[in-house]
C-alpha positions as a Python dict, from the first residue, in 0.01 Angstrom:
ca = {
    (1, 'M'): (0, 0, 0),
    (2, 'R'): (-51, 373, 39),
    (3, 'L'): (293, 453, 170),
    (4, 'I'): (342, 748, -63),
    (5, 'I'): (38, 922, 85),
    (6, 'A'): (180, 883, 433),
    (7, 'L'): (514, 1019, 323),
    (8, 'C'): (344, 1319, 162),
    (9, 'L'): (183, 1392, 499),
    (10, 'C'): (532, 1406, 643),
    (11, 'L'): (649, 1642, 372),
    (12, 'T'): (364, 1884, 433),
    (13, 'V'): (460, 1908, 800),
    (14, 'L'): (829, 1972, 750),
    (15, 'P'): (835, 2321, 595),
    (16, 'A'): (674, 2480, 901),
    (17, 'A'): (947, 2337, 1120),
    (18, 'A'): (1232, 2384, 875),
    (19, 'I'): (1167, 2742, 759),
    (20, 'A'): (1171, 3023, 1012),
    (21, 'A'): (1037, 3376, 961),
    (22, 'P'): (1307, 3634, 873),
    (23, 'E'): (1302, 3791, 1218),
    (24, 'E'): (1333, 3455, 1390),
    (25, 'D'): (1633, 3232, 1438),
    (26, 'V'): (1675, 2966, 1169),
    (27, 'V'): (1546, 2628, 1281),
    (28, 'V'): (1779, 2341, 1196),
    (29, 'V'): (1601, 2014, 1131),
    (30, 'T'): (1822, 1711, 1181),
    (31, 'K'): (1803, 1361, 1041),
    (32, 'Q'): (1691, 1240, 1383),
    (33, 'D'): (1406, 1496, 1382),
    (34, 'I'): (1277, 1363, 1050),
    (35, 'M'): (1311, 1002, 1164),
    (36, 'A'): (1107, 1086, 1474),
    (37, 'L'): (842, 1241, 1251),
    (38, 'L'): (842, 939, 1020),
    (39, 'A'): (783, 715, 1319),
    (40, 'Q'): (462, 909, 1390),
    (41, 'I'): (318, 856, 1042),
    (42, 'P'): (156, 518, 1117),
    (43, 'D'): (-37, 689, 1397),
    (44, 'I'): (-130, 994, 1185),
    (45, 'A'): (-221, 838, 850),
    (46, 'P'): (-542, 630, 821),
    (47, 'V'): (-346, 316, 739),
    (48, 'R'): (-590, 67, 889),
    (49, 'E'): (-884, 228, 711),
    (50, 'D'): (-695, 230, 381),
    (51, 'M'): (-601, -137, 415),
    (52, 'R'): (-955, -232, 508),
    (53, 'A'): (-1084, -46, 200),
    (54, 'L'): (-846, -254, -13),
    (55, 'G'): (-992, -576, 124),
    (56, 'F'): (-761, -668, 412),
    (57, 'R'): (-935, -846, 698),
    (58, 'G'): (-840, -1034, 1012),
    (59, 'E'): (-478, -1151, 1036),
    (60, 'N'): (-396, -1010, 691),
    (61, 'L'): (-513, -667, 802),
    (62, 'E'): (-288, -681, 1107),
    (63, 'L'): (4, -790, 889),
    (64, 'A'): (-53, -500, 648),
    (65, 'V'): (-73, -243, 928),
    (66, 'A'): (241, -385, 1091),
    (67, 'Q'): (427, -375, 759),
    (68, 'N'): (344, -8, 713),
    (69, 'R'): (469, 71, 1063),
    (70, 'A'): (786, -130, 1011),
    (71, 'F'): (883, 68, 701),
    (72, 'Y'): (871, 398, 893),
    (73, 'T'): (1023, 285, 1219),
    (74, 'D'): (1308, 65, 1094),
    (75, 'P'): (1623, 272, 1162),
    (76, 'V'): (1797, 180, 835),
    (77, 'I'): (1496, 249, 612),
    (78, 'A'): (1377, 556, 802),
    (79, 'G'): (1731, 693, 810),
    (80, 'H'): (1759, 662, 432),
    (81, 'I'): (1420, 829, 381),
    (82, 'A'): (1521, 1111, 617),
    (83, 'E'): (1837, 1173, 415),
    (84, 'Q'): (1635, 1188, 93),
    (85, 'V'): (1384, 1429, 249),
    (86, 'M'): (1667, 1657, 362),
    (87, 'M'): (1822, 1640, 16),
    (88, 'A'): (1488, 1731, -143),
    (89, 'Y'): (1457, 2042, 71),
    (90, 'A'): (1818, 2136, 5),
    (91, 'N'): (1746, 2112, -371),
    (92, 'P'): (1398, 2262, -417),
    (93, 'G'): (1442, 2268, -794),
    (94, 'R'): (1407, 1890, -805),
    (95, 'P'): (1045, 1821, -703),
    (96, 'G'): (937, 1470, -621),
    (97, 'Q'): (1284, 1364, -509),
    (98, 'A'): (1159, 1262, -165),
    (99, 'Q'): (842, 1089, -281),
    (100, 'G'): (787, 723, -361),
    (101, 'L'): (1092, 598, -175),
    (102, 'I'): (985, 258, -45),
    (103, 'W'): (939, 61, -367),
    (104, 'P'): (1271, 173, -518),
    (105, 'L'): (1441, 49, -202),
    (106, 'I'): (1270, -289, -232),
    (107, 'D'): (1364, -318, -600),
    (108, 'R'): (1725, -223, -525),
    (109, 'G'): (1753, -472, -242),
    (110, 'L'): (1589, -776, -399),
    (111, 'G'): (1900, -872, -594),
    (112, 'H'): (2097, -907, -269),
    (113, 'L'): (1861, -1170, -127),
    (114, 'P'): (1937, -1544, -127),
    (115, 'T'): (1799, -1718, -436),
    (116, 'R'): (1543, -1910, -229),
    (117, 'K'): (1392, -1586, -97),
    (118, 'L'): (1405, -1419, -436),
    (119, 'R'): (1230, -1714, -598),
    (120, 'Y'): (961, -1721, -328),
    (121, 'Y'): (898, -1350, -370),
    (122, 'Y'): (836, -1386, -742),
    (123, 'K'): (626, -1699, -697),
    (124, 'V'): (393, -1489, -484),
    (125, 'E'): (402, -1213, -746),
    (126, 'E'): (319, -1471, -1013),
    (127, 'T'): (26, -1596, -804),
    (128, 'M'): (-108, -1241, -775),
    (129, 'I'): (-68, -1172, -1148),
    (130, 'D'): (-253, -1496, -1225),
    (131, 'A'): (-536, -1389, -992),
    (132, 'L'): (-591, -1048, -1154),
    (133, 'P'): (-881, -981, -1390),
    (134, 'V'): (-751, -975, -1748),
    (135, 'A'): (-805, -600, -1794),
    (136, 'Q'): (-603, -510, -1484),
    (137, 'C'): (-342, -774, -1560),
    (138, 'G'): (-291, -637, -1911),
    (139, 'R'): (-251, -281, -1790),
    (140, 'I'): (3, -382, -1527),
    (141, 'I'): (208, -582, -1776),
    (142, 'R'): (205, -285, -2016),
    (143, 'N'): (302, -56, -1726),
    (144, 'D'): (-11, 140, -1803),
    (145, 'L'): (-118, 226, -1447),
    (146, 'S'): (-10, 508, -1219),
    (147, 'A'): (208, 410, -924),
    (148, 'Q'): (-91, 449, -690),
    (149, 'A'): (-329, 249, -911),
    (150, 'H'): (-68, -26, -951),
    (151, 'S'): (-13, -40, -574),
    (152, 'D'): (-387, -51, -499),
    (153, 'T'): (-452, -317, -763),
    (154, 'M'): (-180, -549, -632),
    (155, 'S'): (-278, -479, -272),
    (156, 'R'): (-634, -595, -339),
    (157, 'V'): (-495, -927, -460),
    (158, 'A'): (-243, -950, -175),
    (159, 'A'): (-532, -908, 68),
    (160, 'R'): (-662, -1247, -50),
    (161, 'L'): (-338, -1437, 5),
    (162, 'N'): (-328, -1682, 291),
    (163, 'A'): (-174, -1530, 603),
    (164, 'P'): (151, -1739, 607),
    (165, 'A'): (225, -1649, 243),
    (166, 'L'): (153, -1279, 303),
    (167, 'K'): (367, -1278, 618),
    (168, 'E'): (665, -1425, 431),
    (169, 'Y'): (611, -1195, 133),
    (170, 'Y'): (612, -892, 363),
    (171, 'A'): (920, -1017, 550),
    (172, 'I'): (1107, -1043, 219),
    (173, 'Q'): (994, -693, 120),
    (174, 'L'): (1116, -550, 451),
    (175, 'R'): (1452, -724, 428),
    (176, 'A'): (1492, -609, 68),
    (177, 'A'): (1411, -250, 166),
    (178, 'R'): (1679, -258, 437),
    (179, 'L'): (1933, -389, 188),
    (180, 'G'): (1825, -134, -70),
    (181, 'A'): (1878, 146, 180),
    (182, 'S'): (2241, 51, 230),
    (183, 'R'): (2355, -106, -99),
    (184, 'R'): (2349, -37, -468),
    (185, 'A'): (2134, -248, -698),
    (186, 'V'): (2292, -564, -837),
    (187, 'R'): (2366, -522, -1207),
    (188, 'L'): (2406, -800, -1460),
    (189, 'S'): (2708, -807, -1684),
    (190, 'R'): (2650, -808, -2059),
    (191, 'A'): (2735, -1178, -2070),
    (192, 'Q'): (2486, -1255, -1791),
    (193, 'F'): (2217, -1051, -1963),
    (194, 'D'): (2274, -1232, -2294),
    (195, 'R'): (2248, -1572, -2121),
    (196, 'V'): (1923, -1469, -1953),
    (197, 'R'): (1776, -1338, -2277),
    (198, 'A'): (1870, -1654, -2468),
    (199, 'A'): (1729, -1880, -2195),
    (200, 'L'): (1403, -1684, -2174),
    (201, 'D'): (1369, -1684, -2553),
    (202, 'R'): (1392, -2065, -2552),
    (203, 'E'): (1135, -2104, -2275),
    (204, 'M'): (899, -1848, -2427),
    (205, 'D'): (915, -2023, -2765),
    (206, 'V'): (791, -2342, -2600),
    (207, 'L'): (523, -2171, -2392),
    (208, 'V'): (390, -1949, -2670),
    (209, 'A'): (366, -2250, -2903),
    (210, 'G'): (125, -2405, -2655),
    (211, 'T'): (-122, -2115, -2668),
    (212, 'P'): (-438, -2132, -2886),
    (213, 'R'): (-313, -1865, -3131),
    (214, 'P'): (66, -1844, -3101),
    (215, 'E'): (106, -1618, -3404),
    (216, 'S'): (-117, -1357, -3234),
    (217, 'I'): (96, -1365, -2918),
    (218, 'I'): (419, -1339, -3118),
    (219, 'E'): (280, -1035, -3299),
    (220, 'A'): (186, -869, -2969),
    (221, 'M'): (532, -937, -2826),
    (222, 'R'): (687, -723, -3098),
    (223, 'D'): (524, -414, -2946),
    (224, 'L'): (387, -490, -2601),
    (225, 'R'): (281, -130, -2543),
    (226, 'R'): (27, -163, -2824),
    (227, 'A'): (-99, -508, -2724),
    (228, 'D'): (-457, -541, -2604),
    (229, 'D'): (-523, -637, -2242),
    (230, 'R'): (-579, -1006, -2316),
    (231, 'R'): (-258, -1061, -2508),
    (232, 'A'): (-51, -842, -2275),
    (233, 'C'): (-178, -1044, -1981),
    (234, 'V'): (-100, -1374, -2155),
    (235, 'I'): (254, -1253, -2233),
    (236, 'G'): (314, -1140, -1876),
    (237, 'R'): (192, -1465, -1727),
    (238, 'L'): (399, -1667, -1974),
    (239, 'M'): (707, -1463, -1884),
    (240, 'Y'): (666, -1546, -1515),
    (241, 'D'): (626, -1912, -1612),
    (242, 'A'): (938, -1893, -1827),
    (243, 'V'): (1148, -1749, -1545),
    (244, 'M'): (1028, -2015, -1303),
    (245, 'R'): (1121, -2290, -1552),
    (246, 'L'): (1485, -2179, -1547),
    (247, 'E'): (1737, -2327, -1308),
    (248, 'G'): (2054, -2239, -1124),
    (249, 'Q'): (2247, -1919, -1185),
    (250, 'V'): (2052, -1837, -1501),
    (251, 'Q'): (1728, -1831, -1303),
    (252, 'R'): (1884, -1613, -1034),
    (253, 'D'): (2010, -1372, -1297),
    (254, 'A'): (1663, -1365, -1456),
    (255, 'L'): (1505, -1285, -1120),
    (256, 'I'): (1758, -1008, -1062),
    (257, 'F'): (1680, -870, -1406),
    (258, 'M'): (1307, -866, -1318),
    (259, 'S'): (1380, -666, -1004),
    (260, 'A'): (1611, -412, -1169),
    (261, 'P'): (1499, -58, -1064),
}
């Protein structure tokens, strides 16, 4: 979703209000001022047109538009964004500090969700990865797309989800963003990480052995960044399968590891 674009619109408006001419009194912009401005973004930015261009129609279109509005009007999320915007203007030597704030919040909050919600979220993600064309899938798994291209690619697939699944997926995102705005990310201990790695290694060994050319996949896994789109996509899809084959606390820890910002 094109939330970054909407936020950039906000940032282009702020300097005029926040910086006064030398002969004028200094204008003090408060957190509440920025939150009020954020709340206007869904009405200023062409959100509906953007979502329609990405393939959203009918109930899914309404869900996407409502999700965008919720991110900018929720007091916890908007308050956090406002604080980051103020910090960015107080530290002009750190450009980009106030941009791209929504997805980091979601990533930070996912680990605080109940396991059932976390598992559902990644089942939907797995469904979307499975639905991608191989070329796009490979580039996403290699992290070879810009943030905007990644968002647009996944949004085009999300647009084709059935409405109940998309509604629940969005509800989990919104809850995660609220948690991410008020809590630190969950971190695995070294022992937890080692258990997750060992469990995933076992599952991947089984899954890779079932592919037509396992030696080719094993070779690509040694340096995923250099893997071609086909093999990168296969590895990514197998990894989702491997995580979903785990059980109990090890699966939860694996899901938290996947969401680590």
